[in-house]
C-alpha positions in Angstrom: 8.7 -10.1 20.8 6.7 -9.8 17.6 6.0 -6.1 18.3 9.7 -5.4 18.7 10.4 -6.8 15.3 7.5 -4.8 13.8 8.8 -1.6 15.4 12.3 -2.4 14.2 11.1 -2.8 10.6 8.9 0.3 10.8 11.7 2.4 12.2 14.1 1.4 9.5 12.4 4.0 7.4 10.2 6.5 9.3 6.6 5.3 9.4 4.9 8.2 11.2 2.3 5.8 12.7 0.8 7.0 16.0 0.4 4.6 18.9 -3.3 4.3 18.2 -2.6 3.5 14.5 -0.1 0.8 15.6 -2.7 -0.6 18.0 -5.6 -0.4 15.5 -4.2 -0.6 11.9 -7.7 -1.5 10.6 -8.9 2.0 11.4 -6.2 3.4 9.3 -7.1 1.1 6.4 -10.8 2.1 6.7 -9.9 5.7 6.7 -7.6 5.3 3.6 -10.4 3.8 1.5 -12.9 6.4 2.7 -10.5 9.1 1.4 -9.0 7.2 -1.6 -11.5 5.0 -3.4 -10.0 1.8 -4.7 -10.4 2.7 -8.4 -8.8 6.1 -7.8 -5.9 4.4 -5.9 -5.3 2.0 -8.8 -5.5 4.8 -11.3 -3.0 7.1 -9.5 -0.6 4.2 -8.9 -0.8 3.4 -12.7 -0.1 7.1 -13.5 2.9 7.1 -11.2 4.3 3.9 -12.7 3.8 5.2 -16.3 5.5 8.5 -15.4 8.5 6.6 -13.9 8.7 4.3 -16.9 8.6 7.2 -19.4 11.2 9.2 -17.5 13.5 6.2 -16.8 13.4 4.7 -20.3 16.9 6.1 -21.0 18.7 4.6 -18.1 16.6 1.7 -16.8 17.7 -1.7 -17.8 15.3 -4.7 -18.3 15.9 -6.0 -14.8 15.0 -2.7 -13.2 11.9 -2.4 -15.3 10.8 -5.9 -14.5 11.4 -5.3 -10.7 9.3 -2.1 -10.9 6.6 -3.9 -12.8 6.5 -6.7 -10.2 6.4 -4.1 -7.5 3.5 -2.4 -9.2 1.6 -5.6 -9.7 2.1 -6.7 -6.0 1.1 -3.2 -4.8 -2.2 -3.5 -6.8 -2.7 -6.9 -5.3 -2.1 -5.5 -1.8 -4.5 -2.6 -2.4 -7.1 -5.1 -3.5 -6.6 -7.4 -0.5 -6.6 -4.5 1.9 -9.9 -3.3 0.4 -11.4 -6.7 0.7 -10.2 -7.0 4.3 -11.6 -3.5 5.1 -15.0 -4.3 3.6 -15.1 -7.6 5.5 -14.3 -5.8 8.8 -17.0 -3.2 8.1 -19.6 -6.0 7.4 -18.6 -7.9 10.5 -19.0 -4.8 12.7 -22.5 -4.4 11.4 -23.6 -7.9 12.3 
């Protein structure tokens, strides 16, 4: 039942996750941080946010900017939490 809801949410927008990635999402997280170090991910996300803010300053109202800033902040928190989880999983696998 829970997997059906997950698939429904993923399929709302194409996810491109393989069956293996769905079964073992931790492997995908580990691979991400091997290819994209945490500090680089934060920096790139900030650059993207700044670029959006500069380009949208003419049409974006305060509510839209606040929504995007909240999204940015939560995405950074998610990256940080994912990194911590990934490092914990690596440490546990070494024990």
